C-alpha positions in Angstrom: 33.6 28.0 12.8 32.5 29.0 16.3 30.6 26.9 18.7 27.2 28.5 18.0 27.5 27.9 14.2 28.4 24.2 14.8 25.4 23.8 17.1 23.1 25.5 14.6 24.4 23.1 11.8 24.0 20.1 14.0 20.4 21.1 14.9 19.5 21.7 11.2 20.9 18.3 10.2 19.0 16.7 13.1 15.8 18.3 12.1 16.3 17.3 8.5 16.8 13.7 9.5 13.8 13.7 11.7 11.7 15.2 8.9 12.9 12.6 6.4 12.2 9.6 8.7 8.8 11.1 9.7 7.8 11.5 6.1 9.0 8.0 5.3 6.9 6.5 8.1 3.9 8.5 7.0 4.2 7.2 3.4 4.5 3.6 4.7 1.4 4.0 6.9 -0.5 5.5 3.9 0.5 2.6 1.7 -0.5 0.1 4.4 -3.8 1.9 4.8 -4.6 2.0 1.1 -3.5 -1.7 0.6 -5.9 -2.7 3.4 -8.6 -0.7 1.7 -8.0 -2.6 -1.6 -7.9 -6.0 0.2 -11.2 -5.3 2.1 -12.9 -4.2 -1.1 -11.7 -7.4 -2.9 -13.0 -9.5 0.0 -16.3 -7.7 -0.1 -16.5 -8.3 -3.8 -15.6 -12.0 -3.6 -18.5 -12.9 -1.3 -21.2 -11.5 -3.6 -23.4 -14.2 -5.2 -22.2 -13.6 -8.8 -18.6 -12.9 -7.8 -15.7 -13.6 -10.1 -12.3 -14.8 -8.8 -10.2 -12.1 -10.5 -10.8 -8.4 -10.7 -9.2 -5.9 -13.1 -7.0 -3.0 -12.0 -9.6 -0.6 -13.5 -12.5 -2.2 -11.5 -10.5 -2.1 -8.3 -9.4 1.6 -8.8 -13.0 2.6 -9.4 -14.2 0.7 -6.3 -11.6 2.2 -3.9 -11.3 5.6 -5.6 -7.5 5.4 -6.4 -5.6 5.7 -9.6 -5.0 2.5 -11.6 -1.2 3.1 -11.2 -1.5 3.3 -7.4 -3.7 0.2 -7.3 -1.3 -1.8 -9.5 1.7 -0.7 -7.4 0.0 -1.6 -4.1 -1.4 -4.9 -5.3 2.0 -5.8 -6.7 3.7 -5.3 -3.3 0.9 -7.0 -1.3 1.4 -10.4 0.2 -2.4 -11.1 0.1 -3.2 -9.9 -3.5 -1.8 -11.8 -6.4 -1.5 -11.0 -10.1 -3.1 -13.4 -12.6 -0.7 -15.7 -14.5 -3.3 -16.3 -17.2 -3.6 -14.8 -20.7 -5.0 -11.4 -19.5 -2.9 -8.7 -17.9 -4.0 -6.6 -14.9 -6.2 -9.2 -13.1 -5.9 -9.6 -9.4 -7.1 -12.1 -6.8 -6.8 -12.5 -3.0 -5.3 -15.0 -0.7 -7.0 -15.4 2.7 -5.0 -16.2 5.7 -6.4 -17.9 8.8 -3.6 -16.6 11.1 -3.6 -12.9 12.1 -1.3 -10.7 10.1 1.0 -7.9 11.5 0.1 -4.3 11.0 2.8 -3.6 8.4 2.1 -6.8 6.4 0.5 -5.6 3.2 
């Protein structure tokens, strides 16, 4: 291989790695953004006068306009949203923290 071919291969590999990491970062930011949307919706729902402490995956997905699978995945990975340990499946509740959280803490 000559020098120009090696340079071209190195540039292509570098671009592919940059693209991979940029896409990974974008997906992480979208996940954080959507998890915050879910958390804010749960907080807003919990302060209503007739509020219940647990909300179903289906109710959350309707409230934030996401698929139930996405809601379940994001709630399951969140530090502030917890799955019910009771008899019914798919019920979620929130934990409020008094200390500020970091941007990437879901």
